[in-house]
All heavy atoms as atom14 arrays in JSON, in Angstrom:
{
  "sequence": "MYNSPSKQQKGALLMDYSIIWVREHVEVYDWAGRFCFSADSEREAREELEQSA",
  "atom14_mask": [
    [1, 1, 1, 1, 1, 1, 1, 1, 0, 0, 0, 0, 0, 0],
    [1, 1, 1, 1, 1, 1, 1, 1, 1, 1, 1, 1, 0, 0],
    [1, 1, 1, 1, 1, 1, 1, 1, 0, 0, 0, 0, 0, 0],
    [1, 1, 1, 1, 1, 1, 0, 0, 0, 0, 0, 0, 0, 0],
    [1, 1, 1, 1, 1, 1, 1, 0, 0, 0, 0, 0, 0, 0],
    [1, 1, 1, 1, 1, 1, 0, 0, 0, 0, 0, 0, 0, 0],
    [1, 1, 1, 1, 1, 1, 1, 1, 1, 0, 0, 0, 0, 0],
    [1, 1, 1, 1, 1, 1, 1, 1, 1, 0, 0, 0, 0, 0],
    [1, 1, 1, 1, 1, 1, 1, 1, 1, 0, 0, 0, 0, 0],
    [1, 1, 1, 1, 1, 1, 1, 1, 1, 0, 0, 0, 0, 0],
    [1, 1, 1, 1, 0, 0, 0, 0, 0, 0, 0, 0, 0, 0],
    [1, 1, 1, 1, 1, 0, 0, 0, 0, 0, 0, 0, 0, 0],
    [1, 1, 1, 1, 1, 1, 1, 1, 0, 0, 0, 0, 0, 0],
    [1, 1, 1, 1, 1, 1, 1, 1, 0, 0, 0, 0, 0, 0],
    [1, 1, 1, 1, 1, 1, 1, 1, 0, 0, 0, 0, 0, 0],
    [1, 1, 1, 1, 1, 1, 1, 1, 0, 0, 0, 0, 0, 0],
    [1, 1, 1, 1, 1, 1, 1, 1, 1, 1, 1, 1, 0, 0],
    [1, 1, 1, 1, 1, 1, 0, 0, 0, 0, 0, 0, 0, 0],
    [1, 1, 1, 1, 1, 1, 1, 1, 0, 0, 0, 0, 0, 0],
    [1, 1, 1, 1, 1, 1, 1, 1, 0, 0, 0, 0, 0, 0],
    [1, 1, 1, 1, 1, 1, 1, 1, 1, 1, 1, 1, 1, 1],
    [1, 1, 1, 1, 1, 1, 1, 0, 0, 0, 0, 0, 0, 0],
    [1, 1, 1, 1, 1, 1, 1, 1, 1, 1, 1, 0, 0, 0],
    [1, 1, 1, 1, 1, 1, 1, 1, 1, 0, 0, 0, 0, 0],
    [1, 1, 1, 1, 1, 1, 1, 1, 1, 1, 0, 0, 0, 0],
    [1, 1, 1, 1, 1, 1, 1, 0, 0, 0, 0, 0, 0, 0],
    [1, 1, 1, 1, 1, 1, 1, 1, 1, 0, 0, 0, 0, 0],
    [1, 1, 1, 1, 1, 1, 1, 0, 0, 0, 0, 0, 0, 0],
    [1, 1, 1, 1, 1, 1, 1, 1, 1, 1, 1, 1, 0, 0],
    [1, 1, 1, 1, 1, 1, 1, 1, 0, 0, 0, 0, 0, 0],
    [1, 1, 1, 1, 1, 1, 1, 1, 1, 1, 1, 1, 1, 1],
    [1, 1, 1, 1, 1, 0, 0, 0, 0, 0, 0, 0, 0, 0],
    [1, 1, 1, 1, 0, 0, 0, 0, 0, 0, 0, 0, 0, 0],
    [1, 1, 1, 1, 1, 1, 1, 1, 1, 1, 1, 0, 0, 0],
    [1, 1, 1, 1, 1, 1, 1, 1, 1, 1, 1, 0, 0, 0],
    [1, 1, 1, 1, 1, 1, 0, 0, 0, 0, 0, 0, 0, 0],
    [1, 1, 1, 1, 1, 1, 1, 1, 1, 1, 1, 0, 0, 0],
    [1, 1, 1, 1, 1, 1, 0, 0, 0, 0, 0, 0, 0, 0],
    [1, 1, 1, 1, 1, 0, 0, 0, 0, 0, 0, 0, 0, 0],
    [1, 1, 1, 1, 1, 1, 1, 1, 0, 0, 0, 0, 0, 0],
    [1, 1, 1, 1, 1, 1, 0, 0, 0, 0, 0, 0, 0, 0],
    [1, 1, 1, 1, 1, 1, 1, 1, 1, 0, 0, 0, 0, 0],
    [1, 1, 1, 1, 1, 1, 1, 1, 1, 1, 1, 0, 0, 0],
    [1, 1, 1, 1, 1, 1, 1, 1, 1, 0, 0, 0, 0, 0],
    [1, 1, 1, 1, 1, 0, 0, 0, 0, 0, 0, 0, 0, 0],
    [1, 1, 1, 1, 1, 1, 1, 1, 1, 1, 1, 0, 0, 0],
    [1, 1, 1, 1, 1, 1, 1, 1, 1, 0, 0, 0, 0, 0],
    [1, 1, 1, 1, 1, 1, 1, 1, 1, 0, 0, 0, 0, 0],
    [1, 1, 1, 1, 1, 1, 1, 1, 0, 0, 0, 0, 0, 0],
    [1, 1, 1, 1, 1, 1, 1, 1, 1, 0, 0, 0, 0, 0],
    [1, 1, 1, 1, 1, 1, 1, 1, 1, 0, 0, 0, 0, 0],
    [1, 1, 1, 1, 1, 1, 0, 0, 0, 0, 0, 0, 0, 0],
    [1, 1, 1, 1, 1, 0, 0, 0, 0, 0, 0, 0, 0, 0]
  ],
  "atom14_positions": [
    [[65.65, 195.68, -133.38], [66.83, 194.76, -133.07], [66.45, 193.82, -131.97], [65.85, 194.15, -130.96], [67.9, 195.74, -132.5], [69.19, 194.99, -132.28], [70.67, 196.01, -132.04], [70.08, 197.52, -131.44], [0.0, 0.0, 0.0], [0.0, 0.0, 0.0], [0.0, 0.0, 0.0], [0.0, 0.0, 0.0], [0.0, 0.0, 0.0], [0.0, 0.0, 0.0]],
    [[66.66, 192.52, -132.19], [66.35, 191.41, -131.34], [67.64, 190.94, -130.66], [68.58, 190.53, -131.44], [65.65, 190.38, -132.03], [65.39, 189.11, -131.21], [64.52, 189.07, -130.15], [66.11, 187.93, -131.47], [64.35, 187.94, -129.36], [65.88, 186.81, -130.69], [65.0, 186.84, -129.72], [64.81, 185.71, -128.9], [0.0, 0.0, 0.0], [0.0, 0.0, 0.0]],
    [[67.74, 190.79, -129.4], [68.92, 190.27, -128.7], [68.6, 188.96, -128.09], [67.71, 188.86, -127.3], [69.45, 191.27, -127.69], [70.73, 190.9, -127.03], [71.2, 189.74, -127.25], [71.21, 191.73, -126.18], [0.0, 0.0, 0.0], [0.0, 0.0, 0.0], [0.0, 0.0, 0.0], [0.0, 0.0, 0.0], [0.0, 0.0, 0.0], [0.0, 0.0, 0.0]],
    [[69.27, 187.99, -128.53], [69.04, 186.57, -128.04], [70.28, 186.06, -127.38], [71.21, 185.6, -128.04], [68.61, 185.65, -129.16], [68.56, 184.3, -128.74], [0.0, 0.0, 0.0], [0.0, 0.0, 0.0], [0.0, 0.0, 0.0], [0.0, 0.0, 0.0], [0.0, 0.0, 0.0], [0.0, 0.0, 0.0], [0.0, 0.0, 0.0], [0.0, 0.0, 0.0]],
    [[70.42, 186.1, -126.02], [71.57, 185.56, -125.3], [71.67, 184.08, -125.55], [70.63, 183.41, -125.52], [71.44, 185.86, -123.89], [70.08, 186.55, -123.73], [69.36, 186.62, -125.06], [0.0, 0.0, 0.0], [0.0, 0.0, 0.0], [0.0, 0.0, 0.0], [0.0, 0.0, 0.0], [0.0, 0.0, 0.0], [0.0, 0.0, 0.0], [0.0, 0.0, 0.0]],
    [[72.82, 183.58, -125.73], [73.14, 182.14, -126.03], [74.22, 181.68, -125.17], [75.25, 182.46, -125.01], [73.39, 181.92, -127.48], [73.64, 180.58, -127.7], [0.0, 0.0, 0.0], [0.0, 0.0, 0.0], [0.0, 0.0, 0.0], [0.0, 0.0, 0.0], [0.0, 0.0, 0.0], [0.0, 0.0, 0.0], [0.0, 0.0, 0.0], [0.0, 0.0, 0.0]],
    [[74.15, 180.54, -124.57], [75.25, 180.0, -123.73], [75.72, 178.76, -124.42], [74.9, 177.83, -124.72], [74.83, 179.7, -122.3], [74.38, 180.97, -121.56], [74.08, 180.6, -120.11], [73.57, 181.78, -119.36], [74.62, 182.74, -119.01], [0.0, 0.0, 0.0], [0.0, 0.0, 0.0], [0.0, 0.0, 0.0], [0.0, 0.0, 0.0], [0.0, 0.0, 0.0]],
    [[77.06, 178.69, -124.59], [77.59, 177.44, -125.24], [78.67, 176.89, -124.26], [79.44, 177.63, -123.71], [78.31, 177.86, -126.55], [77.3, 178.38, -127.58], [76.43, 177.2, -128.11], [76.79, 176.11, -128.26], [75.1, 177.64, -128.26], [0.0, 0.0, 0.0], [0.0, 0.0, 0.0], [0.0, 0.0, 0.0], [0.0, 0.0, 0.0], [0.0, 0.0, 0.0]],
    [[78.68, 175.57, -124.13], [79.7, 174.93, -123.27], [80.93, 174.54, -124.09], [80.83, 173.93, -125.13], [79.08, 173.65, -122.69], [79.89, 173.0, -121.69], [79.92, 173.7, -120.36], [78.96, 174.32, -119.96], [81.03, 173.73, -119.66], [0.0, 0.0, 0.0], [0.0, 0.0, 0.0], [0.0, 0.0, 0.0], [0.0, 0.0, 0.0], [0.0, 0.0, 0.0]],
    [[82.04, 175.0, -123.65], [83.34, 174.69, -124.31], [84.23, 174.18, -123.29], [84.79, 174.98, -122.51], [83.89, 175.97, -125.09], [85.13, 175.57, -125.85], [85.55, 176.84, -126.7], [86.71, 176.42, -127.54], [87.15, 177.53, -128.41], [0.0, 0.0, 0.0], [0.0, 0.0, 0.0], [0.0, 0.0, 0.0], [0.0, 0.0, 0.0], [0.0, 0.0, 0.0]],
    [[84.34, 172.92, -123.14], [85.12, 172.3, -121.99], [84.39, 172.59, -120.76], [83.23, 172.48, -120.61], [0.0, 0.0, 0.0], [0.0, 0.0, 0.0], [0.0, 0.0, 0.0], [0.0, 0.0, 0.0], [0.0, 0.0, 0.0], [0.0, 0.0, 0.0], [0.0, 0.0, 0.0], [0.0, 0.0, 0.0], [0.0, 0.0, 0.0], [0.0, 0.0, 0.0]],
    [[85.16, 173.18, -119.83], [84.52, 173.61, -118.5], [84.24, 175.08, -118.52], [83.68, 175.55, -117.55], [85.51, 173.27, -117.34], [0.0, 0.0, 0.0], [0.0, 0.0, 0.0], [0.0, 0.0, 0.0], [0.0, 0.0, 0.0], [0.0, 0.0, 0.0], [0.0, 0.0, 0.0], [0.0, 0.0, 0.0], [0.0, 0.0, 0.0], [0.0, 0.0, 0.0]],
    [[84.56, 175.77, -119.63], [84.33, 177.19, -119.71], [82.97, 177.49, -120.31], [82.63, 177.09, -121.41], [85.42, 177.84, -120.6], [85.41, 179.36, -120.79], [85.54, 180.0, -119.44], [86.52, 179.72, -121.7], [0.0, 0.0, 0.0], [0.0, 0.0, 0.0], [0.0, 0.0, 0.0], [0.0, 0.0, 0.0], [0.0, 0.0, 0.0], [0.0, 0.0, 0.0]],
    [[82.14, 178.23, -119.65], [80.83, 178.69, -120.14], [80.96, 179.94, -120.84], [81.4, 181.01, -120.3], [79.82, 178.76, -119.05], [78.45, 179.01, -119.39], [77.85, 177.87, -120.2], [77.58, 179.31, -118.18], [0.0, 0.0, 0.0], [0.0, 0.0, 0.0], [0.0, 0.0, 0.0], [0.0, 0.0, 0.0], [0.0, 0.0, 0.0], [0.0, 0.0, 0.0]],
    [[80.6, 180.03, -122.14], [80.88, 181.32, -122.88], [79.39, 181.8, -123.23], [78.55, 181.13, -123.73], [81.55, 181.0, -124.16], [83.03, 180.42, -123.81], [83.88, 179.97, -125.35], [84.69, 181.5, -125.65], [0.0, 0.0, 0.0], [0.0, 0.0, 0.0], [0.0, 0.0, 0.0], [0.0, 0.0, 0.0], [0.0, 0.0, 0.0], [0.0, 0.0, 0.0]],
    [[79.19, 183.13, -123.11], [77.96, 183.8, -123.48], [78.12, 184.49, -124.73], [79.11, 185.12, -125.13], [77.66, 184.86, -122.35], [77.3, 184.2, -121.09], [76.74, 183.03, -121.01], [77.54, 184.79, -120.05], [0.0, 0.0, 0.0], [0.0, 0.0, 0.0], [0.0, 0.0, 0.0], [0.0, 0.0, 0.0], [0.0, 0.0, 0.0], [0.0, 0.0, 0.0]],
    [[77.04, 184.43, -125.6], [77.02, 185.14, -126.86], [75.71, 185.87, -126.91], [74.65, 185.44, -126.44], [77.13, 184.09, -128.03], [78.46, 183.38, -128.03], [78.63, 182.22, -127.43], [79.51, 183.94, -128.78], [79.85, 181.51, -127.43], [80.69, 183.33, -128.85], [80.89, 182.14, -128.17], [82.03, 181.45, -128.25], [0.0, 0.0, 0.0], [0.0, 0.0, 0.0]],
    [[75.74, 186.98, -127.66], [74.45, 187.73, -128.06], [74.25, 187.58, -129.54], [75.24, 187.82, -130.24], [74.55, 189.13, -127.62], [74.61, 189.19, -126.27], [0.0, 0.0, 0.0], [0.0, 0.0, 0.0], [0.0, 0.0, 0.0], [0.0, 0.0, 0.0], [0.0, 0.0, 0.0], [0.0, 0.0, 0.0], [0.0, 0.0, 0.0], [0.0, 0.0, 0.0]],
    [[73.07, 187.25, -130.01], [72.67, 187.14, -131.4], [71.71, 188.26, -131.67], [70.63, 188.37, -131.08], [72.1, 185.76, -131.77], [73.01, 184.66, -131.41], [71.58, 185.73, -133.19], [72.53, 183.31, -131.59], [0.0, 0.0, 0.0], [0.0, 0.0, 0.0], [0.0, 0.0, 0.0], [0.0, 0.0, 0.0], [0.0, 0.0, 0.0], [0.0, 0.0, 0.0]],
    [[72.13, 189.24, -132.47], [71.33, 190.43, -132.81], [70.95, 190.51, -134.23], [71.79, 190.39, -135.13], [72.16, 191.69, -132.33], [72.54, 191.65, -130.88], [71.32, 192.94, -132.64], [73.5, 192.61, -130.43], [0.0, 0.0, 0.0], [0.0, 0.0, 0.0], [0.0, 0.0, 0.0], [0.0, 0.0, 0.0], [0.0, 0.0, 0.0], [0.0, 0.0, 0.0]],
    [[69.58, 190.64, -134.51], [69.2, 190.85, -135.79], [69.58, 192.32, -136.33], [69.27, 193.28, -135.66], [67.61, 190.71, -136.04], [67.27, 189.28, -136.08], [66.88, 188.51, -135.01], [67.29, 188.46, -137.26], [66.63, 187.2, -135.55], [66.9, 187.17, -136.86], [67.65, 188.72, -138.59], [66.78, 186.19, -137.86], [67.5, 187.68, -139.53], [67.08, 186.4, -139.16]],
    [[70.08, 192.34, -137.47], [70.5, 193.66, -138.09], [70.01, 193.61, -139.54], [70.65, 192.87, -140.36], [72.06, 193.88, -138.05], [72.39, 195.18, -138.68], [72.52, 193.84, -136.64], [0.0, 0.0, 0.0], [0.0, 0.0, 0.0], [0.0, 0.0, 0.0], [0.0, 0.0, 0.0], [0.0, 0.0, 0.0], [0.0, 0.0, 0.0], [0.0, 0.0, 0.0]],
    [[68.99, 194.23, -139.8], [68.37, 194.33, -141.18], [68.03, 192.91, -141.57], [67.15, 192.28, -140.98], [69.27, 195.04, -142.15], [69.37, 196.52, -141.89], [70.16, 197.2, -142.86], [70.53, 198.48, -142.34], [70.47, 199.62, -143.01], [70.12, 199.6, -144.24], [70.8, 200.76, -142.46], [0.0, 0.0, 0.0], [0.0, 0.0, 0.0], [0.0, 0.0, 0.0]],
    [[68.7, 192.29, -142.53], [68.38, 191.0, -143.08], [69.34, 189.88, -142.64], [69.37, 188.78, -143.17], [68.35, 191.08, -144.62], [67.34, 191.99, -145.15], [65.92, 191.58, -144.86], [65.61, 190.43, -144.82], [65.1, 192.56, -144.61], [0.0, 0.0, 0.0], [0.0, 0.0, 0.0], [0.0, 0.0, 0.0], [0.0, 0.0, 0.0], [0.0, 0.0, 0.0]],
    [[70.14, 190.12, -141.63], [71.06, 189.07, -141.06], [71.16, 189.22, -139.61], [70.66, 190.11, -139.0], [72.46, 189.19, -141.77], [73.22, 190.45, -141.4], [72.98, 191.74, -141.88], [74.26, 190.55, -140.51], [73.77, 192.55, -141.33], [74.64, 191.92, -140.47], [0.0, 0.0, 0.0], [0.0, 0.0, 0.0], [0.0, 0.0, 0.0], [0.0, 0.0, 0.0]],
    [[71.95, 188.33, -139.03], [72.27, 188.38, -137.56], [73.72, 188.57, -137.35], [74.56, 188.15, -138.19], [71.81, 187.11, -136.76], [70.24, 186.95, -136.79], [72.38, 185.88, -137.29], [0.0, 0.0, 0.0], [0.0, 0.0, 0.0], [0.0, 0.0, 0.0], [0.0, 0.0, 0.0], [0.0, 0.0, 0.0], [0.0, 0.0, 0.0], [0.0, 0.0, 0.0]],
    [[74.07, 189.26, -136.25], [75.4, 189.37, -135.89], [75.59, 188.8, -134.48], [74.74, 188.81, -133.61], [75.86, 190.88, -135.83], [75.78, 191.49, -137.22], [76.17, 192.94, -137.27], [76.29, 193.57, -136.13], [76.27, 193.44, -138.31], [0.0, 0.0, 0.0], [0.0, 0.0, 0.0], [0.0, 0.0, 0.0], [0.0, 0.0, 0.0], [0.0, 0.0, 0.0]],
    [[76.79, 188.12, -134.3], [77.04, 187.4, -133.02], [78.17, 188.12, -132.31], [79.21, 188.43, -132.9], [77.48, 185.94, -133.27], [77.7, 185.2, -131.98], [76.29, 185.2, -134.05], [0.0, 0.0, 0.0], [0.0, 0.0, 0.0], [0.0, 0.0, 0.0], [0.0, 0.0, 0.0], [0.0, 0.0, 0.0], [0.0, 0.0, 0.0], [0.0, 0.0, 0.0]],
    [[77.92, 188.46, -131.08], [78.93, 189.07, -130.2], [79.27, 188.21, -129.02], [78.36, 187.52, -128.52], [78.39, 190.46, -129.66], [78.18, 191.42, -130.86], [76.98, 191.36, -131.61], [79.12, 192.29, -131.18], [76.8, 192.33, -132.68], [78.93, 193.16, -132.3], [77.82, 193.18, -132.98], [77.65, 194.01, -134.03], [0.0, 0.0, 0.0], [0.0, 0.0, 0.0]],
    [[80.45, 188.32, -128.49], [80.8, 187.53, -127.3], [80.38, 188.27, -126.01], [79.82, 189.34, -126.1], [82.3, 187.19, -127.32], [83.17, 188.41, -127.07], [82.68, 189.53, -126.82], [84.47, 188.25, -127.13], [0.0, 0.0, 0.0], [0.0, 0.0, 0.0], [0.0, 0.0, 0.0], [0.0, 0.0, 0.0], [0.0, 0.0, 0.0], [0.0, 0.0, 0.0]],
    [[80.74, 187.65, -124.91], [80.25, 188.21, -123.6], [80.79, 189.65, -123.36], [80.15, 190.41, -122.65], [80.78, 187.29, -122.53], [82.26, 187.25, -122.42], [83.1, 186.26, -123.11], [83.14, 188.03, -121.67], [84.44, 186.61, -122.85], [84.46, 187.61, -121.93], [82.99, 189.15, -120.83], [85.57, 188.27, -121.41], [84.12, 189.7, -120.27], [85.32, 189.28, -120.54]],
    [[81.89, 190.01, -123.99], [82.44, 191.39, -123.79], [81.93, 192.33, -124.8], [82.37, 193.52, -124.89], [83.97, 191.26, -123.82], [0.0, 0.0, 0.0], [0.0, 0.0, 0.0], [0.0, 0.0, 0.0], [0.0, 0.0, 0.0], [0.0, 0.0, 0.0], [0.0, 0.0, 0.0], [0.0, 0.0, 0.0], [0.0, 0.0, 0.0], [0.0, 0.0, 0.0]],
    [[81.05, 191.9, -125.74], [80.49, 192.85, -126.65], [81.35, 192.86, -128.0], [81.11, 193.78, -128.84], [0.0, 0.0, 0.0], [0.0, 0.0, 0.0], [0.0, 0.0, 0.0], [0.0, 0.0, 0.0], [0.0, 0.0, 0.0], [0.0, 0.0, 0.0], [0.0, 0.0, 0.0], [0.0, 0.0, 0.0], [0.0, 0.0, 0.0], [0.0, 0.0, 0.0]],
    [[82.29, 191.98, -128.13], [83.15, 191.99, -129.31], [82.43, 191.26, -130.48], [81.92, 190.17, -130.26], [84.45, 191.31, -129.05], [85.33, 192.2, -128.07], [86.58, 191.48, -127.71], [86.29, 190.29, -126.98], [86.92, 189.86, -125.91], [87.94, 190.55, -125.44], [86.61, 188.69, -125.24], [0.0, 0.0, 0.0], [0.0, 0.0, 0.0], [0.0, 0.0, 0.0]],
    [[82.49, 191.74, -131.62], [81.89, 191.14, -132.81], [82.59, 189.8, -133.11], [83.83, 189.78, -133.17], [81.95, 192.01, -134.04], [81.42, 191.42, -135.31], [80.12, 191.34, -135.56], [82.38, 190.89, -136.22], [79.63, 190.73, -136.77], [81.9, 190.28, -137.38], [80.54, 190.23, -137.64], [0.0, 0.0, 0.0], [0.0, 0.0, 0.0], [0.0, 0.0, 0.0]],
    [[81.89, 188.74, -133.35], [82.42, 187.39, -133.68], [82.27, 187.05, -135.12], [83.25, 186.78, -135.82], [81.87, 186.34, -132.76], [82.18, 186.51, -131.05], [0.0, 0.0, 0.0], [0.0, 0.0, 0.0], [0.0, 0.0, 0.0], [0.0, 0.0, 0.0], [0.0, 0.0, 0.0], [0.0, 0.0, 0.0], [0.0, 0.0, 0.0], [0.0, 0.0, 0.0]],
    [[81.06, 187.07, -135.53], [80.75, 186.73, -136.96], [79.21, 187.14, -137.29], [78.52, 187.52, -136.33], [80.92, 185.3, -137.24], [80.09, 184.33, -136.46], [78.89, 183.83, -136.97], [80.52, 183.79, -135.23], [78.06, 183.03, -136.28], [79.7, 182.92, -134.53], [78.53, 182.53, -135.08], [0.0, 0.0, 0.0], [0.0, 0.0, 0.0], [0.0, 0.0, 0.0]],
    [[78.96, 187.08, -138.57], [77.56, 187.32, -138.98], [77.03, 186.1, -139.69], [77.82, 185.3, -140.17], [77.46, 188.53, -139.85], [78.09, 188.35, -141.02], [0.0, 0.0, 0.0], [0.0, 0.0, 0.0], [0.0, 0.0, 0.0], [0.0, 0.0, 0.0], [0.0, 0.0, 0.0], [0.0, 0.0, 0.0], [0.0, 0.0, 0.0], [0.0, 0.0, 0.0]],
    [[75.71, 185.94, -139.76], [75.08, 184.81, -140.35], [73.69, 185.23, -140.97], [73.24, 186.32, -140.67], [74.83, 183.71, -139.37], [0.0, 0.0, 0.0], [0.0, 0.0, 0.0], [0.0, 0.0, 0.0], [0.0, 0.0, 0.0], [0.0, 0.0, 0.0], [0.0, 0.0, 0.0], [0.0, 0.0, 0.0], [0.0, 0.0, 0.0], [0.0, 0.0, 0.0]],
    [[73.24, 184.44, -141.84], [71.95, 184.67, -142.56], [70.73, 184.55, -141.65], [69.71, 185.25, -141.88], [71.79, 183.87, -143.82], [72.73, 184.2, -144.9], [73.21, 185.33, -144.98], [73.15, 183.27, -145.64], [0.0, 0.0, 0.0], [0.0, 0.0, 0.0], [0.0, 0.0, 0.0], [0.0, 0.0, 0.0], [0.0, 0.0, 0.0], [0.0, 0.0, 0.0]],
    [[70.88, 183.69, -140.6], [69.72, 183.39, -139.72], [70.25, 183.08, -138.35], [71.41, 182.75, -138.13], [68.83, 182.3, -140.28], [69.54, 181.14, -140.2], [0.0, 0.0, 0.0], [0.0, 0.0, 0.0], [0.0, 0.0, 0.0], [0.0, 0.0, 0.0], [0.0, 0.0, 0.0], [0.0, 0.0, 0.0], [0.0, 0.0, 0.0], [0.0, 0.0, 0.0]],
    [[69.34, 183.17, -137.36], [69.71, 182.77, -135.98], [70.09, 181.32, -135.94], [71.06, 180.89, -135.29], [68.58, 183.05, -135.04], [68.95, 182.89, -133.56], [67.85, 183.35, -132.62], [66.95, 184.11, -133.02], [67.92, 182.91, -131.45], [0.0, 0.0, 0.0], [0.0, 0.0, 0.0], [0.0, 0.0, 0.0], [0.0, 0.0, 0.0], [0.0, 0.0, 0.0]],
    [[69.39, 180.46, -136.69], [69.63, 179.03, -136.7], [71.11, 178.82, -137.22], [71.88, 177.99, -136.69], [68.63, 178.35, -137.6], [68.84, 176.86, -137.68], [67.77, 176.12, -138.46], [68.32, 175.11, -139.32], [68.28, 174.99, -140.57], [67.48, 175.79, -141.26], [68.9, 174.11, -141.25], [0.0, 0.0, 0.0], [0.0, 0.0, 0.0], [0.0, 0.0, 0.0]],
    [[71.44, 179.43, -138.26], [72.74, 179.32, -138.82], [73.79, 179.81, -137.81], [74.86, 179.23, -137.74], [72.85, 180.14, -140.14], [74.19, 180.02, -140.85], [74.18, 180.84, -142.14], [73.36, 180.68, -143.07], [75.11, 181.7, -142.28], [0.0, 0.0, 0.0], [0.0, 0.0, 0.0], [0.0, 0.0, 0.0], [0.0, 0.0, 0.0], [0.0, 0.0, 0.0]],
    [[73.52, 180.91, -137.15], [74.51, 181.39, -136.13], [74.67, 180.36, -134.97], [75.9, 180.08, -134.56], [74.02, 182.69, -135.55], [0.0, 0.0, 0.0], [0.0, 0.0, 0.0], [0.0, 0.0, 0.0], [0.0, 0.0, 0.0], [0.0, 0.0, 0.0], [0.0, 0.0, 0.0], [0.0, 0.0, 0.0], [0.0, 0.0, 0.0], [0.0, 0.0, 0.0]],
    [[73.56, 179.78, -134.52], [73.61, 178.74, -133.47], [74.45, 177.49, -133.96], [75.16, 176.98, -133.16], [72.31, 178.38, -132.94], [71.6, 179.53, -132.19], [70.24, 179.12, -131.58], [69.66, 180.2, -131.02], [69.94, 180.67, -129.81], [70.85, 180.15, -129.03], [69.28, 181.76, -129.34], [0.0, 0.0, 0.0], [0.0, 0.0, 0.0], [0.0, 0.0, 0.0]],
    [[74.2, 177.07, -135.19], [74.91, 175.97, -135.75], [76.48, 176.29, -135.77], [77.35, 175.48, -135.38], [74.46, 175.61, -137.19], [73.13, 175.0, -137.14], [72.51, 174.81, -138.53], [73.12, 175.19, -139.47], [71.36, 174.23, -138.61], [0.0, 0.0, 0.0], [0.0, 0.0, 0.0], [0.0, 0.0, 0.0], [0.0, 0.0, 0.0], [0.0, 0.0, 0.0]],
    [[76.81, 177.46, -136.17], [78.22, 177.89, -136.23], [78.82, 177.91, -134.76], [79.96, 177.46, -134.57], [78.27, 179.26, -136.77], [79.75, 179.79, -136.8], [80.42, 179.58, -138.16], [79.68, 179.2, -139.15], [81.66, 179.67, -138.18], [0.0, 0.0, 0.0], [0.0, 0.0, 0.0], [0.0, 0.0, 0.0], [0.0, 0.0, 0.0], [0.0, 0.0, 0.0]],
    [[78.07, 178.41, -133.8], [78.49, 178.33, -132.42], [78.77, 176.9, -131.94], [79.75, 176.63, -131.25], [77.57, 179.08, -131.53], [77.52, 180.52, -131.6], [76.27, 181.14, -130.92], [78.88, 181.2, -131.2], [0.0, 0.0, 0.0], [0.0, 0.0, 0.0], [0.0, 0.0, 0.0], [0.0, 0.0, 0.0], [0.0, 0.0, 0.0], [0.0, 0.0, 0.0]],
    [[77.79, 176.04, -132.28], [78.0, 174.66, -131.84], [79.21, 174.01, -132.5], [79.99, 173.21, -131.81], [76.73, 173.78, -132.24], [75.52, 174.2, -131.4], [74.29, 173.39, -131.87], [74.4, 172.49, -132.75], [73.16, 173.81, -131.45], [0.0, 0.0, 0.0], [0.0, 0.0, 0.0], [0.0, 0.0, 0.0], [0.0, 0.0, 0.0], [0.0, 0.0, 0.0]],
    [[79.44, 174.37, -133.74], [80.63, 173.73, -134.44], [81.95, 174.21, -133.86], [82.92, 173.55, -133.82], [80.54, 174.09, -135.93], [79.57, 173.35, -136.65], [79.48, 173.8, -138.16], [80.23, 174.66, -138.56], [78.56, 173.18, -138.81], [0.0, 0.0, 0.0], [0.0, 0.0, 0.0], [0.0, 0.0, 0.0], [0.0, 0.0, 0.0], [0.0, 0.0, 0.0]],
    [[81.95, 175.51, -133.36], [83.11, 176.06, -132.8], [83.4, 175.64, -131.36], [84.5, 175.89, -130.78], [83.12, 177.55, -132.95], [82.13, 178.1, -131.99], [0.0, 0.0, 0.0], [0.0, 0.0, 0.0], [0.0, 0.0, 0.0], [0.0, 0.0, 0.0], [0.0, 0.0, 0.0], [0.0, 0.0, 0.0], [0.0, 0.0, 0.0], [0.0, 0.0, 0.0]],
    [[82.4, 175.06, -130.72], [82.46, 174.63, -129.3], [83.35, 173.31, -129.18], [83.55, 172.64, -130.07], [81.16, 174.37, -128.69], [0.0, 0.0, 0.0], [0.0, 0.0, 0.0], [0.0, 0.0, 0.0], [0.0, 0.0, 0.0], [0.0, 0.0, 0.0], [0.0, 0.0, 0.0], [0.0, 0.0, 0.0], [0.0, 0.0, 0.0], [0.0, 0.0, 0.0]]
  ]
}
């Protein structure tokens, strides 16, 4: 399991995310450890985070 912390800027609020590899996909969790979404790759997850910012 690989944990890749990610920081995304949303307005003045800094939000932390963890991207974790689970078998053949990644799962994204917020700063409080709550599941946000899953993606096929870390790149796809980061793109999704950028779009939501």
